[in-house]
N, C-alpha and C positions, 0 to 999 in steps of 0.2 A: 523755635523750643527747642533743645533736648528733651523727649519723650523719656519718663523713669524706665519704662519697660525698651527701648533702645539702648541701657547699660548692662549687659548683662552676668559680663565677664567680669573677673576679679582679677584684677594685678598690682604686681606692689612696684613704685617708682622706687628706684636706689641711683646714688650715688656714688662717686670715686671717694674714694678715703684712705687711700696704696699711696705712690710717692708719686713726684711730679716726673718727666722724660725735660730732656736738654733744656728744649725750648720753655719749658716753667707747664705744661699743658700738662693732664691728669694724664696716667700710669691704664691705657684700656685695655692690659694686657689677663685672660680670661681666668686666671689666677690670681689678679689683684684685689682688694677688700673693697669688696665696697659696704656702703650703713641704708637701710632702709628709711625714705623719710618718710612715705605712708603706700596705708593699700586702699584703690577708689576703682572705683564702679567704670566699665567698659564697655567700646563695641569694637571689635574685628573688623575693617569697615575689607583692606581686600589682603591677599597674601597674593605676591608674586615672586619665583624664583627664579635671580640672574646666576649670567656668569659671570666668574672673576674668573683672572690673567693675574696672581703675583707671583710675585720670582720664581717665571718659566717655572709654574704646581697649575694648573685647571683646578678650581672648584666652583660649587654652588652653596648662594650664599638668596637667603630667604629672607625678602623683603614683608612687613606687615603694615599698613594701618593703625592709630588707635584711637579710641574720637574716647574724649576723656573731658567732664567739668572744667569753666575756663580757672585757672591759676596763674599764679606770676613765676614762680620758679622757676619752673622744667630747666635746664641748662642741656645746654647739646653731648656735654662728654658725659651726661646720666643716662639712666637705663633701663627698660622695662622688663620687668618676671613675668612670667607667663608661665604655665606645666616646665617651670623647671630648666629656662632658658632666659636666659638673657642677651637680651634686642635695646640694640646699644642705640641710643637715643642719635639722630640723623638731621633728623631736619619736625623741627615747629610752626604748622599753622594755625590763623585762627579757625574757624569753624561758624560757619552762622552767623548771630548780629555780635556787636563785639560786645567780647566776652562775654562772648554764650558756653563757649566750647575751642579745645582745640582738641591736633588731629596729627600725631606726633608720628613720623617716618623711621620705625627703629632697624634693625637688623643682624640678622644670627647666622652664621657659617656654619651652616649641615661636615665642616672637614676643618681642621686645622690649616692656611695659608699663611703662611710668612706670621705675621708681628697683627694680621688681622682676626678680630676674634669669630 
């Protein structure tokens, strides 16, 4: 069971409202339109910078793990907003007992690398 004191940070869950790319997937550009779905309590479990090599450019992307209470509507095209930064959700995994919590893996590039956020 997730203790109430564990979730101390308020985050916003956002979903894209902009255009789709040529494959029908949401266009996740930095300037895309986002709709706030909810504001929830969370815990940040880990922060790990990682190197990126995209289109012959070098950059750093910060990956964070957000623990939230379980919900059924999270999609990989969504984002988490914390401290005015949008972390694109790259993974969603169960936490604890079934339907207890979710760990959202999100990443935020510290500089613009091609079409990455």
